[in-house]
C-alpha angles and dihedrals in degrees: 000000000000123000137167133210105241114177087339092302118123101237130191094211103184104081114249112244103186142029091248091054090050093052090049090052092050091049090049093052095044090054088057098040113024141278092259101076136144124220136204128186125213122190090209125046090216093065117110127219096255128129118247095255091061099044114108093224091059091071130057107244088001089273100155118165131168094233089064092046091052092047090053089054095047092047093050093047092048096047101033111111092202106088119217132183099227142030088242091064092047090053090050089049090052089053090048093056097043107263113140113259141162090259119107112200121233132167136212088222119085090196094053090051089050090052092053090048095056108020092103093054095170091062099038114126113178094325120206141191116220121207129199137174100229094197091052090043091058091043092055097045102030107019093240123106096211138094110239122232114248100195145061126355094324094074110127115242087239090065093051090063089064093055101033109023116189111282088000089276125143093220089064092057118101114265106228132054120253133206113241136177120223132217112270092228094125129069092226093051089051094046093046094044088227131204128167140212107212114208128220129196096300106098099196118116113256093247087067095047103054100047113136130174113259092354135101123213097155135041134190132204118201117217125207110251091206093053097043094100092052092048090049090055090052090049090053091050088052091054098258103127143125095280095048092049095039102035095190140074092287091057093044092053092046091051094048091049091049092047092050093042093241126157 
């Protein structure tokens, strides 16, 4: 299978046109990287690997400031009726319900990432699936080849500095993002095989942070826009659908509407 080095990212440049081609591409990349990879699907090839809180289009007039971000967190924590033991779990809950956070979602499943890349076929524009080795990612940026726990009492003190920086000031937050694993307390987290990359004060996308000469840490698979609908049908036949990924009433309704071709 052909690939090119584009900005030090291993890139499958010829757009994938079938589910079988995609699986072959994933196998090819995993043989070069490792079997322990994380995946993330983008419906548009132009999207960067940035969490929602740091994306310019999240904010009116792009007027992000950390004081507002911290106020969002405190307000949610104070008014949320679901009680959690730690701030890490509250941040995860915010992400779960759609508030902007410093968490960037990834999955251990290449097929789930593909589903997220193409599920909105009408708005797909050169969709892609990004791939990263999270152990290698942390080794490059933090000198430790582990994935940090993001739950309970086992959370490393390094992680706490991302959530509660000293004196609540952004400048006291760690610079680089870090790969973390959440508690599987939620059905969606379990179904989606979730992992997160938690961002610090550096606002560069991760593809710009892990570049190394003659070395790949990230890969990217381009998906054919024209074939996205056909691949989505094959994913559904393979059991990767809204209800399997969102195992609740939301997912059930989405799946019925998709199956019946409803808006």
